[in-house]
N, CA and C atoms as a LAMMPS dump frame, in Angstrom:
ITEM: TIMESTEP
0
ITEM: NUMBER OF ATOMS
180
ITEM: BOX BOUNDS ff ff ff
-5.0000000000000000e+02 5.0000000000000000e+02
-5.0000000000000000e+02 5.0000000000000000e+02
-5.0000000000000000e+02 5.0000000000000000e+02
ITEM: ATOMS id mol type element x y z
1 1 1 N 232.891 -296.8 268.899
2 1 2 C 233.812 -297.346 269.846
3 1 3 C 234.053 -296.294 270.92
4 2 1 N 233.983 -296.724 272.154
5 2 2 C 234.152 -295.801 273.274
6 2 3 C 235.563 -295.874 273.847
7 3 1 N 236.015 -294.773 274.432
8 3 2 C 237.292 -294.826 275.154
9 3 3 C 237.171 -295.778 276.348
10 4 1 N 238.277 -296.227 276.861
11 4 2 C 238.26 -297.18 277.965
12 4 3 C 237.703 -296.579 279.248
13 5 1 N 237.637 -295.289 279.329
14 5 2 C 237.117 -294.635 280.534
15 5 3 C 235.586 -294.582 280.566
16 6 1 N 234.933 -294.913 279.454
17 6 2 C 233.474 -294.89 279.385
18 6 3 C 232.909 -296.305 279.363
19 7 1 N 231.723 -296.454 279.969
20 7 2 C 231.067 -297.759 280.042
21 7 3 C 230.048 -297.869 278.915
22 8 1 N 230.007 -299.026 278.271
23 8 2 C 229.023 -299.263 277.22
24 8 3 C 227.65 -299.45 277.847
25 9 1 N 226.662 -298.768 277.307
26 9 2 C 225.289 -298.882 277.761
27 9 3 C 224.711 -300.21 277.283
28 10 1 N 223.968 -300.89 278.128
29 10 2 C 223.386 -302.181 277.77
30 10 3 C 222.476 -302.065 276.548
31 11 1 N 221.722 -300.986 276.454
32 11 2 C 220.804 -300.802 275.323
33 11 3 C 221.563 -300.688 273.996
34 12 1 N 222.776 -300.214 274.031
35 12 2 C 223.584 -300.08 272.822
36 12 3 C 224.049 -301.441 272.313
37 13 1 N 224.364 -302.341 273.225
38 13 2 C 224.926 -303.634 272.848
39 13 3 C 223.898 -304.755 272.8
40 14 1 N 222.668 -304.486 273.172
41 14 2 C 221.648 -305.524 273.275
42 14 3 C 220.939 -305.761 271.936
43 15 1 N 221.717 -306.174 270.925
44 15 2 C 221.207 -306.454 269.585
45 15 3 C 221.983 -307.642 269.022
46 16 1 N 221.404 -308.305 268.045
47 16 2 C 222.126 -309.409 267.395
48 16 3 C 223.375 -308.913 266.687
49 17 1 N 223.279 -307.737 266.082
50 17 2 C 224.424 -307.121 265.404
51 17 3 C 224.613 -305.718 265.966
52 18 1 N 225.848 -305.379 266.238
53 18 2 C 226.181 -304.061 266.774
54 18 3 C 227.126 -303.383 265.796
55 19 1 N 226.739 -302.218 265.323
56 19 2 C 227.564 -301.446 264.409
57 19 3 C 228.429 -300.499 265.231
58 20 1 N 229.733 -300.622 265.098
59 20 2 C 230.666 -299.825 265.884
60 20 3 C 231.372 -298.842 264.967
61 21 1 N 231.272 -297.562 265.271
62 21 2 C 231.962 -296.526 264.51
63 21 3 C 233.294 -296.246 265.197
64 22 1 N 234.37 -296.654 264.569
65 22 2 C 235.701 -296.481 265.155
66 22 3 C 236.581 -295.581 264.301
67 23 1 N 235.971 -294.748 263.479
68 23 2 C 236.752 -293.859 262.613
69 23 3 C 237.704 -292.972 263.406
70 24 1 N 237.231 -292.459 264.525
71 24 2 C 238.06 -291.539 265.315
72 24 3 C 239.323 -292.231 265.827
73 25 1 N 239.275 -293.542 265.939
74 25 2 C 240.399 -294.278 266.51
75 25 3 C 241.353 -294.817 265.46
76 26 1 N 240.821 -295.318 264.356
77 26 2 C 241.652 -296.027 263.389
78 26 3 C 241.993 -295.249 262.131
79 27 1 N 241.332 -294.154 261.898
80 27 2 C 241.654 -293.382 260.696
81 27 3 C 242.927 -292.595 260.951
82 28 1 N 243.893 -292.798 260.113
83 28 2 C 245.179 -292.136 260.293
84 28 3 C 245.549 -291.321 259.082
85 29 1 N 246.798 -291.016 258.994
86 29 2 C 247.29 -290.259 257.858
87 29 3 C 247.405 -291.182 256.645
88 30 1 N 247.709 -290.618 255.525
89 30 2 C 247.856 -291.426 254.31
90 30 3 C 248.948 -292.478 254.493
91 31 1 N 250.021 -292.108 255.163
92 31 2 C 251.124 -293.04 255.384
93 31 3 C 250.697 -294.208 256.271
94 32 1 N 249.973 -293.956 257.353
95 32 2 C 249.592 -295.037 258.268
96 32 3 C 248.458 -295.88 257.7
97 33 1 N 247.566 -295.297 256.905
98 33 2 C 246.478 -296.079 256.302
99 33 3 C 246.995 -297.064 255.273
100 34 1 N 248.083 -296.71 254.608
101 34 2 C 248.62 -297.575 253.566
102 34 3 C 249.667 -298.551 254.095
103 35 1 N 249.999 -298.448 255.361
104 35 2 C 250.984 -299.356 255.949
105 35 3 C 250.38 -300.751 256.067
106 36 1 N 251.103 -301.8 255.689
107 36 2 C 250.547 -303.16 255.693
108 36 3 C 250.018 -303.618 257.053
109 37 1 N 250.607 -303.182 258.136
110 37 2 C 250.136 -303.634 259.448
111 37 3 C 248.917 -302.86 259.92
112 38 1 N 248.564 -301.786 259.251
113 38 2 C 247.45 -300.949 259.693
114 38 3 C 246.131 -301.678 259.778
115 39 1 N 245.853 -302.538 258.824
116 39 2 C 244.578 -303.247 258.809
117 39 3 C 244.497 -304.319 259.875
118 40 1 N 245.625 -304.741 260.398
119 40 2 C 245.634 -305.829 261.371
120 40 3 C 246.113 -305.377 262.741
121 41 1 N 246.229 -304.094 262.959
122 41 2 C 246.725 -303.611 264.243
123 41 3 C 245.601 -303.194 265.183
124 42 1 N 244.335 -303.375 264.783
125 42 2 C 243.235 -302.921 265.62
126 42 3 C 243.158 -303.675 266.945
127 43 1 N 243.629 -304.917 266.989
128 43 2 C 243.562 -305.669 268.231
129 43 3 C 244.58 -305.178 269.256
130 44 1 N 245.499 -304.344 268.848
131 44 2 C 246.5 -303.815 269.771
132 44 3 C 245.983 -302.625 270.572
133 45 1 N 244.838 -302.107 270.229
134 45 2 C 244.302 -300.917 270.882
135 45 3 C 243.509 -301.289 272.132
136 46 1 N 243.683 -300.557 273.229
137 46 2 C 242.925 -300.845 274.448
138 46 3 C 241.418 -300.695 274.241
139 47 1 N 241.008 -299.802 273.346
140 47 2 C 239.578 -299.605 273.092
141 47 3 C 238.941 -300.845 272.479
142 48 1 N 239.68 -301.557 271.632
143 48 2 C 239.173 -302.799 271.047
144 48 3 C 238.993 -303.86 272.124
145 49 1 N 239.967 -303.978 272.999
146 49 2 C 239.865 -304.94 274.1
147 49 3 C 238.714 -304.58 275.021
148 50 1 N 238.515 -303.297 275.254
149 50 2 C 237.408 -302.825 276.103
150 50 3 C 236.064 -303.273 275.533
151 51 1 N 235.87 -303.107 274.236
152 51 2 C 234.62 -303.523 273.594
153 51 3 C 234.456 -305.036 273.638
154 52 1 N 235.486 -305.77 273.267
155 52 2 C 235.4 -307.232 273.235
156 52 3 C 235.165 -307.829 274.62
157 53 1 N 235.851 -307.301 275.617
158 53 2 C 235.665 -307.819 276.978
159 53 3 C 234.291 -307.451 277.533
160 54 1 N 233.778 -306.293 277.17
161 54 2 C 232.431 -305.915 277.587
162 54 3 C 231.405 -306.845 276.957
163 55 1 N 231.559 -307.145 275.675
164 55 2 C 230.65 -308.063 274.997
165 55 3 C 230.717 -309.459 275.623
166 56 1 N 231.911 -309.917 275.948
167 56 2 C 232.061 -311.232 276.561
168 56 3 C 231.404 -311.27 277.943
169 57 1 N 231.599 -310.209 278.704
170 57 2 C 230.997 -310.15 280.052
171 57 3 C 229.484 -310.151 279.987
172 58 1 N 228.919 -309.425 279.058
173 58 2 C 227.462 -309.304 278.969
174 58 3 C 226.808 -310.524 278.315
175 59 1 N 227.59 -311.385 277.708
176 59 2 C 227.004 -312.559 277.058
177 59 3 C 226.754 -313.704 278.041
178 60 1 N 227.21 -313.563 279.231
179 60 2 C 227.027 -314.619 280.249
180 60 3 C 225.623 -314.657 280.764
């Protein structure tokens, strides 16, 4: 997963399945990993929206 300031390369996303490594963004402390909202809070991050909107734009 890239920061919002970086552009996704077409060659990276031009596959049927794209494996995204987001450990740097979503891995937290023991307290935050065990929090019930932690598993469902990924859509609140701008980086997630950046990836999803890039995929939507390139699918046209």
